[in-house]
N, C-alpha and C positions, 0 to 999 in steps of 0.2 A: 166577651169579646166581640166587638163589632166586626161584622162581615165585610165592611167597607175599608177596613184598617188596611194598609199596605200590606203587613205581613200576613193577614188573613187572605187577601188576594193571592199574594205570591203562594201560600200554603195550598190553597184551592187550585190554582192553575200551575203547580210545579210540574206536573207531567207534560203539559202543554209547552212550557218553557224548554224543558228537556228534549221534547220533540223538534223545537225551533233549532236549539242548539245542534241536534244531529244533523238537521237538514243543512245547516250552515257549515258544518265540519265536512259533510259529504260535498258540499260545492266548493270547499277549499282543497279538497283531496287530489293529491298527486303522488300515489303511492310508489311509482316507479320501481326502483330497486330496493324499496324498505323491506327489510327481513320482518316478516310478520309474527314470528314467535314471541319476541317481547311483549309486543302490543296484546297478542292473543292471551299471554300469560296474565297481564294486568287486568282484562276483561274476565278472564275465569276467576281470578282472585277476587275482584270487586264483587262479582255474582255470588261467589261463595260466602263472602262476608254479610251480604244482604240477607242469604238463606239463614245465616245463623241468627243474625239479628231479628229477622221477622219471624222465625220460629220461636224465639224467646219471649215476644210480646204477644198478648192474646188480642189486642184490638189494632187494627191496621187498616189502611189504605181507605181512609175515609177522607171527605172534603173538608171536613170539620176537625179541628184539633181536639184529642180527647185521650183520656187515660183512666182506666179503673184503678190502676196501683201503678207505683213508681217501680220500674224494673231498674234493678241495680246488679243484676248477675248476668253471666254469659259475657257476650262482647260489650255489655254495658258497663262492665266492670273495667273495661280498658278504655272506653271512651263514650261520652254521653249521646253522641250521635252516629253510631256504627253504620246504620243505613246510608247516611251521607258519606261517609268514609268509603263505603262501597261503592257509591255513585262516583266518588273522586277516582277510585282505580278503574272504573268501567270508562269514565270520559278521558282519562290519561290514556288507556288502551285504544281508544278510538283515535285519539290525536296522533299517538304513535302509528297507527295503522294507516292514517290518513297521509303520512309524511308531509305534513304541513306544519311549519313552525307558527304561523298565523292562527292555525287551530288551537294550539296550546295557549297562546294569548288570549283568544277568544274564550276558551275553556276557564281560564283563571278568572277573567272578568265576570263571566256567568256564574261561576261558583261562589265568588265572593258576594256579589249582588244579590243572588237568589237566596243562598243559604246563611252566609254570614251575616249581611245586613239585614235581611228581611225575615226568613221563615225561622231561623233558629232563635232569634230573640222573642220572635211571636210565640213559638211553642214552649220556650224557657218562662215567659210571663206567665203562660197558663199552668205550667208545672209548679211554679212558685206560688201561685194562688191555691192550686188544688192541694198540694202537699207541703204546707208552711213549715219551716224548719227542716223538714226531711230532704227537700230538694237542695237547700243550701248547703247541709252536711254533705250530701252526695257530690255536689259542685266542687266542694273544696278539696275533695280526694279524687276525683274523676275529670280529666281534661275533656273539652269538647271534642277534639278529634284525635288526641294523643294521650297516652297514658301519663299520669303524672309520676307514679311509681307502680312497679310491677306487683299485681295483686297476687294473692296465694292461688295455687291451682285449684283449690276446691272453690274459689270464688267464681271461677269460670264456668262450673258446672252449674245447673239450675233447670228448671222447668222447661222444656222444650216441646213444642206442639208442631208436629209434622203436617197436621191437617191445616195449620194457618198458611203453611207455604202454598198448598193447593189453592185455597180461597184466595189469598190475597198477593201471593208473589209470582204467581204464574205469568201475569201480565207483564211484570217487569222481566222475566226471563225471556219471553217471546220477543219483546221489544229489544233486550240485549242481543238475543239471537240473530233476529232479522237485520238489525243496525249493523252488527259486526259482519254479517255475510254481505250486505250491500257495500260496505266500506270495503271489504276485501274484494269484491267483484269490480271494483274501480280499476283494478290492474289491467282489465281487458276491454275497457271502454273509455 
């Protein structure tokens, strides 16, 4: 996979795009009398989903797409992209906290362009090439963002490595916490 492919570039710089999105949401923010609890619920839910997904995979947080094996258990039984589902909840929570309708429109645009058009097709082409047949079977029974059918409870279990969270998800946690606190602070400035 070429490093200059638009999907590869979007994958490599997805964190930077997320940072720009946050700054734009912050600039649009006008929380006024917005109740922060629903937004905080979405942020916490999103980060929880990200923890579950990140602890389920062994290779994570690289600038290049890669996979040692096709993960089909845990949250990957419900959706092929649970990390991005977590991001969707965090982004929605930030938009709710911001009190800005325009932030929601911006988020929908960024999510569709970054993930749906660029990153996910790039990742999926890698997985199809790396796990021929296996990825196609997995895709038939597991939706990109939503379950196609409810899996057995036993399929939701599987290997989970808490050490991966500290190694690769702590950055996401700090960014989510800091971003949430900054958006909340907009009530006073």
